[in-house]
C-alpha positions as CSV (number, residue, x, y, z in Angstrom):
1,M,7.4,-3.2,2.7
2,K,10.3,-3.5,0.3
3,A,9.8,-7.3,0.4
4,I,6.3,-6.9,-0.9
5,S,7.5,-4.7,-3.7
6,F,10.2,-7.3,-4.7
7,V,7.5,-10.1,-4.6
8,L,5.3,-8.0,-6.9
9,Y,8.3,-7.3,-9.2
10,A,8.9,-11.1,-9.5
11,L,5.2,-11.8,-10.1
12,S,5.1,-9.1,-12.7
13,A,8.1,-10.4,-14.5
14,S,6.8,-14.0,-14.5
15,F,3.3,-12.9,-15.7
16,L,4.9,-10.8,-18.4
17,I,6.9,-13.7,-19.7
18,F,3.8,-16.0,-19.5
19,S,1.8,-13.4,-21.5
20,I,4.5,-13.0,-24.2
21,V,4.9,-16.8,-24.6
22,F,1.2,-17.7,-24.7
23,G,-0.1,-14.4,-26.1
24,Y,-2.5,-13.4,-23.4
25,V,-3.0,-9.7,-23.3
26,G,-5.0,-9.7,-20.1
27,I,-2.1,-11.3,-18.2
28,G,0.3,-8.7,-19.7
29,I,-1.9,-5.9,-18.4
30,L,-2.0,-7.7,-15.0
31,S,1.8,-7.8,-15.0
32,V,2.0,-4.0,-15.7
33,C,-0.4,-3.3,-12.8
34,L,1.6,-5.5,-10.4
35,F,4.7,-3.7,-11.5
36,L,3.1,-0.3,-10.7
37,F,2.0,-1.6,-7.3
38,G,5.5,-2.8,-6.6
39,L,6.8,0.6,-7.6
40,A,4.3,2.3,-5.3
41,F,5.2,0.0,-2.3
42,Y,8.9,0.6,-2.9
43,T,8.4,4.4,-3.0
44,L,6.2,4.3,0.1
45,S,8.8,2.2,2.0
46,D,11.5,4.8,1.1
47,L,9.3,7.6,2.3
48,E,8.6,5.7,5.6
49,R,12.3,5.3,6.1
50,Q,12.9,9.0,5.6
51,V,10.2,9.9,8.0
52,A,11.5,7.4,10.6
53,Q,14.9,9.0,10.4
54,R,13.3,12.4,11.1
55,L,11.4,10.9,14.0
56,T,14.6,9.5,15.6
57,T,16.1,13.0,15.6
58,H,13.0,14.5,17.1
59,P,11.1,13.0,20.0
60,H,7.7,11.6,19.3
61,P,4.9,13.8,20.7
62,S,2.9,12.3,23.5
63,G,-0.5,13.6,22.2
64,A,-0.2,12.0,18.8
65,R,-3.5,11.8,16.9
66,R,-4.9,8.5,15.8
67,T,-7.6,8.1,13.1
68,V,-9.4,5.1,11.8
69,P,-8.4,4.3,8.2
70,V,-11.9,3.8,6.8
71,L,-10.9,3.3,3.1
72,P,-8.5,0.5,3.7
73,I,-11.0,-1.3,6.0
74,G,-13.6,-1.0,3.3
75,L,-11.2,-2.3,0.7
76,F,-10.4,-5.3,2.9
77,V,-14.1,-6.0,3.4
78,G,-14.6,-5.8,-0.4
79,A,-11.8,-8.2,-0.9
80,L,-13.3,-10.6,1.6
81,V,-16.7,-10.4,-0.2
82,G,-14.9,-10.9,-3.5
83,I,-13.2,-14.1,-2.3
84,V,-16.5,-15.4,-0.9
85,A,-18.3,-14.6,-4.1
86,G,-15.6,-16.3,-6.1
87,L,-15.8,-19.4,-4.0
88,A,-19.6,-19.5,-4.1
89,G,-20.1,-18.6,-7.7
90,G,-17.0,-20.2,-9.2
91,D,-16.1,-17.1,-11.1
92,R,-12.4,-16.4,-11.2
93,A,-12.8,-12.7,-11.9
94,F,-13.8,-12.1,-8.3
95,F,-10.4,-13.4,-7.2
96,G,-8.7,-10.9,-9.4
97,M,-10.9,-8.1,-7.9
98,A,-10.0,-9.3,-4.4
99,L,-6.3,-9.3,-5.3
100,Y,-6.6,-5.6,-6.4
101,F,-8.7,-4.7,-3.4
102,I,-6.1,-6.2,-1.0
103,L,-3.2,-4.4,-2.7
104,F,-5.0,-1.1,-2.7
105,G,-6.1,-1.7,0.9
106,V,-2.5,-2.3,2.0
107,L,-1.3,0.7,0.0
108,F,-3.8,3.1,1.4
109,L,-3.3,1.8,4.9
110,R,0.4,2.4,4.7
111,L,-0.3,5.9,3.2
112,S,-2.7,6.8,6.1
113,L,-0.1,5.7,8.7
114,L,2.6,7.7,6.9
115,R,0.3,10.7,6.8
116,E,-0.3,10.5,10.5
117,K,3.5,10.3,11.2
118,V,4.1,13.3,9.0
119,T,1.3,15.3,10.5
120,N,2.5,14.5,14.1
121,L,6.0,15.4,13.1
122,T,5.1,18.8,11.5
123,D,2.8,19.6,14.5
124,Y,5.7,18.9,16.9
125,L,8.1,21.0,14.8
126,R,5.6,23.9,14.7
127,N,5.2,23.7,18.5
128,Q,9.0,23.7,19.0
129,S,9.4,26.7,16.6
130,G,6.6,28.5,18.5
131,K,8.4,27.9,21.8
132,L,11.6,29.4,20.4
133,A,10.0,32.6,19.2
């Protein structure tokens, strides 16, 4: 996940330089958005690392809940539709939309997986504290 954030940082920097040299404001805004996505992915990977450290000290519960992440699936489908519309219609704006949908989909997918890990860990710790009382 940190590799994605560093790729987004590099893209952001290159787009920012391109926008300053050629004076394109829209590309400058895109570079800021990519930087914010990179920051979000970096923070998320740090949180996943901290949760993984907690899970290694506490055994993983056997009855862990699994949910279907509906929002990321919808975003990935929207990105696929945007790519097809961009190819069929020749409008480049659909590719930009697809890029954002893919980034949001990956971000929300990772957040939903992290939420499940935290929920399972807190349920396990509550059960253990209930057994001690």
